[in-house]
Steps between C-alpha positions, in 0.01 A plus 500: 500500500587630849391313808274791605332501165428124522350563840267772362392278214417219730298730724320642192405153380384397853279818511341414160430146619337633817292755317384238238414244779302762686296588179428133428400428862271797502342387173410153612396629854237739339417294190116475464361150609247454227522153363691366792694183389731479789455390872565798726557433864209685654171676395327731744818486718426161666332281234724302268433509115396131516275549805325795324437290197371214695266735704383644168407156375309425815308830475426431134355166566285635779380780280385240242317325779316825586415565137357150472327507837711204602446542879458261789122487556306358783380155403264228636532148375731628225250751373544868530252651751281778353375785718205729451600865568319814397237303311768316286518128557839405365768656699811289591694559802871570446713324765844626387452879493882534546530401135351844427679709750836354444472521119343842442612845614267642755391787279350272227319244715173697523481532117579122478211422732263706285617339176487145640184558703657419828333614821590515864211368700527456874877505472510226254572531124264368239497502116214454259509178292539559134688335208860606426567645151873476481683349192479123546798461256732688739768252641745724682778748482876513524600801729812699526598829671487779242603785735465627854529795733490565872134397537400312192604227261380464145454143361519402132247215443516272196148354491406174323179374357408151377186337395396201717773558754488519877553825697836496683577866600875591541711304241872422510521394137277532189202265500530199260170563335454704179474840642453860438655754719507866574711722724371733769633676819363562841620689802508389866558754792660451834245542781560391848799283395287317243482532125150573399298566182412875448316457177314161456391599159859445366469130591137464409587586137720185496201286553278669246 
């Protein structure tokens, strides 16, 4: 084989390698991110994968508190103070309204107030006293990022239920009790640099 022929063969092989490499790079760059099982460097341009997951866990725990009416209430001698407002005598004053505003998207807060019977009275927030009806067997959930976009992250939640067990919330490992489990998903949206719940019913179903 002549020297020029060898040169052309080498150039041809290099071109093939370049084309194949470009195709492979393009495939992985544009590959759908459903069922993410790898740590990417950033989500939303400036939030790392791990930070987004940790933020999601915190929002999830806060959402559970909202569902269970687990607020900080005004107390006197370790007893919750009850107020009479609008002819109802058992309103409790919520001291940590930020739990609501930092957990729920702005456009669902009004409906949340209606469903939870929360009122704004003289620039303070009050909630009616009533019994919670959530599933007392619910122990907690293991959370992982399922997929994400520019303004949202979807979380896969494995939810565990045990008889005679204590509520925990976010779990890192499966509970030691004899459990049943079910899988669900919920979506958090980016609003004012915070991840927030945009459909609380997705999380409420976990406690039913």
